[in-house]
C-alpha atoms as a printed R data frame, in Angstrom:
    type eleno elety resid chain resno       x       y       z
1   ATOM     1    CA   MET     A     1 152.411 118.313  73.891
2   ATOM     2    CA   GLN     A     2 152.879 116.531  77.170
3   ATOM     3    CA   PRO     A     3 155.504 113.753  77.169
4   ATOM     4    CA   PRO     A     4 154.139 110.229  77.646
5   ATOM     5    CA   PRO     A     5 154.063 109.184  81.299
6   ATOM     6    CA   MET     A     6 156.948 107.029  82.478
7   ATOM     7    CA   ASN     A     7 155.912 103.510  83.377
8   ATOM     8    CA   PRO     A     8 156.260 103.039  87.142
9   ATOM     9    CA   VAL     A     9 159.276 101.120  88.325
10  ATOM    10    CA   PRO     A    10 158.005  97.800  89.705
11  ATOM    11    CA   SER     A    11 158.391  97.028  93.382
12  ATOM    12    CA   TYR     A    12 161.506  95.003  94.166
13  ATOM    13    CA   ILE     A    13 159.792  92.714  96.661
14  ATOM    14    CA   ASN     A    14 160.882  89.191  95.690
15  ATOM    15    CA   PRO     A    15 161.921  90.056  92.116
16  ATOM    16    CA   ILE     A    16 164.153  87.038  91.536
17  ATOM    17    CA   ASP     A    17 161.730  85.139  89.296
18  ATOM    18    CA   ASN     A    18 161.639  88.085  86.884
19  ATOM    19    CA   LEU     A    19 165.401  88.613  86.923
20  ATOM    20    CA   ARG     A    20 166.495  85.111  85.996
21  ATOM    21    CA   ASP     A    21 167.283  84.609  82.324
22  ATOM    22    CA   ARG     A    22 164.547  82.610  80.617
23  ATOM    23    CA   SER     A    23 166.959  79.896  79.424
24  ATOM    24    CA   GLU     A    24 168.820  79.433  82.686
25  ATOM    25    CA   GLY     A    25 166.444  76.849  84.174
26  ATOM    26    CA   THR     A    26 166.698  74.584  81.126
27  ATOM    27    CA   ALA     A    27 170.487  74.899  80.933
28  ATOM    28    CA   ARG     A    28 170.834  74.208  84.659
29  ATOM    29    CA   THR     A    29 168.631  71.105  84.491
30  ATOM    30    CA   LEU     A    30 170.618  69.638  81.589
31  ATOM    31    CA   CYS     A    31 173.933  70.367  83.346
32  ATOM    32    CA   LEU     A    32 172.655  68.705  86.536
33  ATOM    33    CA   ILE     A    33 171.530  65.611  84.650
34  ATOM    34    CA   PHE     A    34 174.771  65.157  82.702
35  ATOM    35    CA   GLY     A    35 176.895  66.197  85.690
36  ATOM    36    CA   ILE     A    36 175.303  63.603  87.974
37  ATOM    37    CA   ILE     A    37 175.545  60.922  85.287
38  ATOM    38    CA   PHE     A    38 179.231  61.712  84.802
39  ATOM    39    CA   PHE     A    39 179.869  61.674  88.556
40  ATOM    40    CA   ILE     A    40 178.152  58.285  88.997
41  ATOM    41    CA   ALA     A    41 180.071  56.887  86.032
42  ATOM    42    CA   MET     A    42 183.366  58.033  87.531
43  ATOM    43    CA   LEU     A    43 182.482  56.509  90.911
44  ATOM    44    CA   CYS     A    44 181.731  53.200  89.204
45  ATOM    45    CA   ALA     A    45 185.095  53.429  87.492
46  ATOM    46    CA   GLY     A    46 186.788  52.785  90.834
47  ATOM    47    CA   GLY     A    47 190.106  54.601  91.038
48  ATOM    48    CA   ILE     A    48 188.952  57.626  89.078
49  ATOM    49    CA   GLY     A    49 185.937  58.027  91.349
50  ATOM    50    CA   PHE     A    50 188.171  57.866  94.416
51  ATOM    51    CA   ILE     A    51 190.361  60.624  92.969
52  ATOM    52    CA   ILE     A    52 187.283  62.755  92.393
53  ATOM    53    CA   LEU     A    53 186.244  62.309  96.020
54  ATOM    54    CA   LEU     A    54 189.723  63.297  97.185
55  ATOM    55    CA   VAL     A    55 189.591  66.414  95.009
56  ATOM    56    CA   ALA     A    56 186.168  67.255  96.446
57  ATOM    57    CA   VAL     A    57 187.446  66.937 100.029
58  ATOM    58    CA   PHE     A    58 190.528  68.996  99.198
59  ATOM    59    CA   SER     A    59 188.348  71.699  97.642
60  ATOM    60    CA   TRP     A    60 186.141  71.746 100.737
61  ATOM    61    CA   VAL     A    61 189.127  72.286 103.026
62  ATOM    62    CA   LEU     A    62 190.621  74.839 100.636
63  ATOM    63    CA   GLY     A    63 187.373  76.804 100.831
64  ATOM    64    CA   PHE     A    64 187.868  77.390 104.567
65  ATOM    65    CA   LEU     A    65 191.440  78.515 103.950
66  ATOM    66    CA   MET     A    66 190.367  80.910 101.193
67  ATOM    67    CA   ALA     A    67 187.634  82.349 103.426
68  ATOM    68    CA   ALA     A    68 190.170  82.888 106.207
69  ATOM    69    CA   ARG     A    69 192.582  84.568 103.794
70  ATOM    70    CA   LEU     A    70 189.843  86.868 102.533
71  ATOM    71    CA   LYS     A    71 188.621  87.853 105.991
72  ATOM    72    CA   GLY     A    72 192.163  88.479 107.160
73  ATOM    73    CA   GLY     A    73 193.575  90.207 104.078
74  ATOM    74    CA   ALA     A    74 190.736  92.177 102.496
75  ATOM    75    CA   VAL     A    75 188.683  95.074 103.843
76  ATOM    76    CA   GLN     A    76 185.063  94.312 104.643
77  ATOM    77    CA   ILE     A    77 182.589  96.891 103.386
78  ATOM    78    CA   THR     A    78 180.858  98.266 106.476
79  ATOM    79    CA   ALA     A    79 179.256 101.524 107.560
80  ATOM    80    CA   GLN     A    80 182.492 102.348 109.353
81  ATOM    81    CA   SER     A    81 185.040 101.406 106.673
82  ATOM    82    CA   TRP     A    82 183.374 102.985 103.607
83  ATOM    83    CA   PRO     A    83 179.980 104.561 104.424
84  ATOM    84    CA   GLU     A    84 179.106 105.509 100.817
85  ATOM    85    CA   LEU     A    85 180.071 102.136  99.368
86  ATOM    86    CA   HIS     A    86 178.309 100.397 102.238
87  ATOM    87    CA   ALA     A    87 175.088 102.253 101.368
88  ATOM    88    CA   VAL     A    88 175.361 100.972  97.787
89  ATOM    89    CA   VAL     A    89 175.994  97.421  98.963
90  ATOM    90    CA   GLU     A    90 173.140  97.540 101.472
91  ATOM    91    CA   GLU     A    91 170.709  98.680  98.799
92  ATOM    92    CA   CYS     A    92 171.729  95.817  96.519
93  ATOM    93    CA   ARG     A    93 171.444  93.293  99.342
94  ATOM    94    CA   ALA     A    94 167.983  94.555 100.233
95  ATOM    95    CA   LYS     A    95 166.729  94.513  96.654
96  ATOM    96    CA   LEU     A    96 167.940  90.963  96.086
97  ATOM    97    CA   GLY     A    97 167.259  89.495  99.537
98  ATOM    98    CA   VAL     A    98 170.820  88.459 100.421
99  ATOM    99    CA   ALA     A    99 171.312  90.323 103.689
100 ATOM   100    CA   GLU     A   100 173.680  87.703 105.141
101 ATOM   101    CA   THR     A   101 176.220  87.910 102.301
102 ATOM   102    CA   LYS     A   102 179.297  89.912 103.278
103 ATOM   103    CA   ALA     A   103 181.163  92.079 100.778
104 ATOM   104    CA   TYR     A   104 184.859  92.910 100.658
105 ATOM   105    CA   VAL     A   105 187.280  95.041  98.653
106 ATOM   106    CA   VAL     A   106 190.559  93.352  97.766
107 ATOM   107    CA   GLN     A   107 193.647  95.113  96.459
108 ATOM   108    CA   ASP     A   108 193.903  94.060  92.822
109 ATOM   109    CA   SER     A   109 194.347  96.318  89.807
110 ATOM   110    CA   ALA     A   110 192.327  94.074  87.465
111 ATOM   111    CA   PHE     A   111 188.817  95.213  86.534
112 ATOM   112    CA   ASN     A   112 187.028  92.313  88.154
113 ATOM   113    CA   ALA     A   113 184.647  91.265  90.885
114 ATOM   114    CA   PHE     A   114 183.266  87.882  91.848
115 ATOM   115    CA   ALA     A   115 180.840  86.034  94.054
116 ATOM   116    CA   THR     A   116 181.815  82.769  95.687
117 ATOM   117    CA   ARG     A   117 181.023  80.347  98.466
118 ATOM   118    CA   TRP     A   118 183.854  79.376 100.802
119 ATOM   119    CA   GLY     A   119 183.627  77.555 104.095
120 ATOM   120    CA   GLY     A   120 179.845  77.338 103.922
121 ATOM   121    CA   ARG     A   121 179.387  81.107 103.518
122 ATOM   122    CA   ASN     A   122 178.697  83.365 100.543
123 ATOM   123    CA   PHE     A   123 181.014  86.251  99.740
124 ATOM   124    CA   VAL     A   124 181.069  89.102  97.239
125 ATOM   125    CA   VAL     A   125 184.515  90.493  96.419
126 ATOM   126    CA   LEU     A   126 185.152  93.733  94.513
127 ATOM   127    CA   ASN     A   127 188.623  94.336  93.126
128 ATOM   128    CA   SER     A   128 189.983  97.783  93.936
129 ATOM   129    CA   GLY     A   129 190.796  98.166  90.229
130 ATOM   130    CA   ALA     A   130 187.110  97.865  89.303
131 ATOM   131    CA   VAL     A   131 185.973 100.227  92.054
132 ATOM   132    CA   ASP     A   132 188.591 102.836  91.143
133 ATOM   133    CA   ALA     A   133 187.856 102.599  87.408
134 ATOM   134    CA   LEU     A   134 184.142 103.209  87.921
135 ATOM   135    CA   LEU     A   135 184.687 106.091  90.328
136 ATOM   136    CA   ARG     A   136 187.419 107.793  88.295
137 ATOM   137    CA   LYS     A   137 184.982 109.278  85.781
138 ATOM   138    CA   GLY     A   138 181.697 108.411  87.440
139 ATOM   139    CA   LYS     A   139 179.890 108.540  90.734
140 ATOM   140    CA   ILE     A   140 179.278 106.190  93.628
141 ATOM   141    CA   GLU     A   141 175.938 105.086  92.113
142 ATOM   142    CA   ASP     A   142 177.858 103.530  89.209
143 ATOM   143    CA   LEU     A   143 178.906 100.781  91.609
144 ATOM   144    CA   LYS     A   144 175.301  99.595  91.962
145 ATOM   145    CA   PHE     A   145 175.418  97.649  88.713
146 ATOM   146    CA   LEU     A   146 178.716  95.957  89.560
147 ATOM   147    CA   SER     A   147 177.619  95.124  93.118
148 ATOM   148    CA   GLY     A   148 174.154  94.046  92.024
149 ATOM   149    CA   HIS     A   149 175.640  91.754  89.386
150 ATOM   150    CA   GLU     A   150 177.706  89.895  91.990
151 ATOM   151    CA   PHE     A   151 174.970  89.781  94.624
152 ATOM   152    CA   GLY     A   152 172.723  88.499  91.850
153 ATOM   153    CA   HIS     A   153 174.928  85.425  91.497
154 ATOM   154    CA   VAL     A   154 174.343  84.738  95.187
155 ATOM   155    CA   ALA     A   155 170.608  85.464  95.119
156 ATOM   156    CA   LEU     A   156 170.083  83.196  92.104
157 ATOM   157    CA   GLY     A   157 172.012  80.305  93.642
158 ATOM   158    CA   HIS     A   158 174.912  80.351  91.180
159 ATOM   159    CA   VAL     A   159 177.464  79.772  93.938
160 ATOM   160    CA   SER     A   160 175.475  77.067  95.715
161 ATOM   161    CA   PHE     A   161 176.189  73.337  95.602
162 ATOM   162    CA   TRP     A   162 173.386  72.543  93.158
163 ATOM   163    CA   GLY     A   163 173.663  75.750  91.171
164 ATOM   164    CA   GLY     A   164 177.451  75.883  90.906
165 ATOM   165    CA   ALA     A   165 179.409  72.818  91.984
166 ATOM   166    CA   VAL     A   166 177.310  69.984  90.529
167 ATOM   167    CA   PRO     A   167 176.589  71.626  87.146
168 ATOM   168    CA   ARG     A   168 180.334  72.211  86.784
169 ATOM   169    CA   LEU     A   169 180.743  68.454  86.363
170 ATOM   170    CA   ALA     A   170 178.968  68.837  83.033
171 ATOM   171    CA   SER     A   171 181.883  70.927  81.731
172 ATOM   172    CA   ILE     A   172 183.038  67.709  80.040
173 ATOM   173    CA   ILE     A   173 180.337  68.735  77.518
174 ATOM   174    CA   PHE     A   174 181.741  72.219  77.341
175 ATOM   175    CA   PRO     A   175 179.265  73.907  74.941
176 ATOM   176    CA   LEU     A   176 176.437  72.881  77.296
177 ATOM   177    CA   TYR     A   177 178.234  74.164  80.377
178 ATOM   178    CA   ALA     A   178 179.276  77.360  78.562
179 ATOM   179    CA   TRP     A   179 175.611  77.957  77.695
180 ATOM   180    CA   TYR     A   180 174.661  77.627  81.366
181 ATOM   181    CA   ARG     A   181 177.418  80.039  82.381
182 ATOM   182    CA   ARG     A   182 176.248  82.593  79.800
183 ATOM   183    CA   CYS     A   183 172.729  82.285  81.170
184 ATOM   184    CA   GLN     A   184 174.082  82.916  84.662
185 ATOM   185    CA   GLU     A   185 175.904  86.037  83.498
186 ATOM   186    CA   ARG     A   186 172.835  87.356  81.690
187 ATOM   187    CA   SER     A   187 170.763  86.783  84.828
188 ATOM   188    CA   ALA     A   188 173.374  88.552  86.961
189 ATOM   189    CA   ASP     A   189 173.387  91.496  84.549
190 ATOM   190    CA   ARG     A   190 169.617  91.756  84.982
191 ATOM   191    CA   CYS     A   191 170.163  91.842  88.745
192 ATOM   192    CA   GLY     A   192 172.786  94.549  88.292
193 ATOM   193    CA   LEU     A   193 170.360  96.556  86.170
194 ATOM   194    CA   TRP     A   194 167.648  96.125  88.801
195 ATOM   195    CA   CYS     A   195 169.965  97.425  91.507
196 ATOM   196    CA   ALA     A   196 171.180 100.323  89.341
197 ATOM   197    CA   GLY     A   197 167.562 101.322  88.790
198 ATOM   198    CA   ASN     A   198 168.086 102.669  85.279
199 ATOM   199    CA   ARG     A   199 169.748 101.657  82.039
200 ATOM   200    CA   GLN     A   200 172.029 104.695  81.827
201 ATOM   201    CA   ASP     A   201 174.019 103.789  84.942
202 ATOM   202    CA   ALA     A   202 174.124 100.120  83.926
203 ATOM   203    CA   HIS     A   203 175.348 100.987  80.426
204 ATOM   204    CA   ARG     A   204 178.009 103.278  81.832
205 ATOM   205    CA   SER     A   205 179.356 100.503  84.051
206 ATOM   206    CA   ILE     A   206 179.598  98.076  81.124
207 ATOM   207    CA   ALA     A   207 181.140 100.801  78.953
208 ATOM   208    CA   VAL     A   208 183.949 101.262  81.480
209 ATOM   209    CA   LEU     A   209 184.546  97.508  81.287
210 ATOM   210    CA   ALA     A   210 184.700  97.774  77.499
211 ATOM   211    CA   GLY     A   211 186.803 100.902  77.099
212 ATOM   212    CA   GLY     A   212 188.324 101.825  80.442
213 ATOM   213    CA   SER     A   213 187.495 104.684  82.770
214 ATOM   214    CA   GLU     A   214 188.621 107.389  80.332
215 ATOM   215    CA   MET     A   215 187.279 106.219  76.964
216 ATOM   216    CA   GLY     A   216 184.476 104.113  78.413
217 ATOM   217    CA   SER     A   217 182.811 107.167  79.914
218 ATOM   218    CA   ARG     A   218 182.650 108.666  76.392
219 ATOM   219    CA   LEU     A   219 181.333 105.561  74.630
220 ATOM   220    CA   ASP     A   220 178.186 105.967  72.542
221 ATOM   221    CA   ILE     A   221 175.903 103.076  73.444
222 ATOM   222    CA   ASN     A   222 173.826 103.268  70.250
223 ATOM   223    CA   THR     A   223 176.935 102.850  68.106
224 ATOM   224    CA   VAL     A   224 177.994  99.786  70.079
225 ATOM   225    CA   SER     A   225 174.549  98.233  69.691
226 ATOM   226    CA   ALA     A   226 174.648  98.857  65.954
227 ATOM   227    CA   GLN     A   227 178.092  97.248  65.749
228 ATOM   228    CA   TRP     A   228 176.827  94.134  67.540
229 ATOM   229    CA   ASN     A   229 173.753  93.839  65.307
230 ATOM   230    CA   GLU     A   230 176.045  94.056  62.281
231 ATOM   231    CA   VAL     A   231 178.340  91.178  63.265
232 ATOM   232    CA   ARG     A   232 176.208  88.928  65.468
233 ATOM   233    CA   GLU     A   233 175.130  86.622  62.626
234 ATOM   234    CA   GLU     A   234 178.631  86.023  61.281
235 ATOM   235    CA   THR     A   235 179.569  82.340  61.392
236 ATOM   236    CA   TRP     A   236 182.705  82.657  63.487
237 ATOM   237    CA   ILE     A   237 181.051  85.099  65.870
238 ATOM   238    CA   MET     A   238 178.276  82.566  66.453
239 ATOM   239    CA   ILE     A   239 180.787  79.757  66.990
240 ATOM   240    CA   SER     A   240 182.779  81.818  69.469
241 ATOM   241    CA   ARG     A   241 179.562  82.606  71.350
242 ATOM   242    CA   TYR     A   242 178.750  78.920  71.772
243 ATOM   243    CA   TYR     A   243 182.152  78.242  73.328
244 ATOM   244    CA   SER     A   244 182.291  81.307  75.550
245 ATOM   245    CA   GLU     A   245 181.241  81.322  79.205
246 ATOM   246    CA   TYR     A   246 180.511  85.048  79.025
247 ATOM   247    CA   PRO     A   247 178.330  87.072  76.653
248 ATOM   248    CA   HIS     A   248 180.276  89.444  74.423
249 ATOM   249    CA   THR     A   249 180.489  92.942  75.882
250 ATOM   250    CA   MET     A   250 178.520  94.487  73.021
251 ATOM   251    CA   GLU     A   251 175.842  91.840  73.451
252 ATOM   252    CA   ARG     A   252 175.629  92.621  77.179
253 ATOM   253    CA   ILE     A   253 174.847  96.265  76.438
254 ATOM   254    CA   LEU     A   254 172.028  95.336  74.072
255 ATOM   255    CA   LEU     A   255 170.606  92.727  76.470
256 ATOM   256    CA   VAL     A   256 170.611  95.221  79.348
257 ATOM   257    CA   HIS     A   257 168.724  97.674  77.139
258 ATOM   258    CA   GLN     A   258 166.123  95.025  76.312
259 ATOM   259    CA   ALA     A   259 165.864  93.984  79.975
260 ATOM   260    CA   ALA     A   260 165.219  97.592  80.994
261 ATOM   261    CA   ASP     A   261 162.253  97.691  78.623
262 ATOM   262    CA   GLU     A   262 160.965  94.406  80.004
263 ATOM   263    CA   LEU     A   263 161.363  95.468  83.643
264 ATOM   264    CA   ARG     A   264 159.967  98.928  82.880
265 ATOM   265    CA   LEU     A   265 163.053 100.731  84.069
266 ATOM   266    CA   PRO     A   266 163.929 104.185  82.742
């Protein structure tokens, strides 16, 4: 018997609308409304509003200093510095339409990476600890999910003024803001999956985050999904989810699996 034909992978021309989490738009709108209301209320309060403006100006200046520190102290990913990593980054930029965003590797042992906007420019920063952990038991393609996740934050406007700074004012209503942040992370994971091109590489990247480069590479994804389905409805698990800015790691694996089905990725 012939195996069923694999659904074709959709073209990645302008895929952003399909990669954004379905709840993100609603969460963003509510955060903007409450954030603007809070900001106006603080301005009307006189002294408090003036302090907020001073903090905003200080943050703006600090952004230029942080950008200068990054450009002077981290290694930019280029075709000359790291050709293989640059090829991964270029593919992610092309798939997500963020060609102007520069990427850097910074010396830091923590498994982390982030996207930010400093001095009017977008940056993606990969910690050396994350890069090394993924490469230790994997291959260069395993970095596509991590890179795509961070470039996804840029492509979806999460580091912009209206997508990042203003909604942050709504953090006074923390469960609302935490919901928006979880939506952002789910959207970025979908971007990472899209850049990885298949669920196996995406799962492996998340597994390394969950269990480290040694044990993570041996993690059985089906067992993790079953564990999450077993505990997800527990009261305290649900409460912790509402107050967390990030989806639980086990939940991320299951959501990536579901997104791969939706996006028709192998």
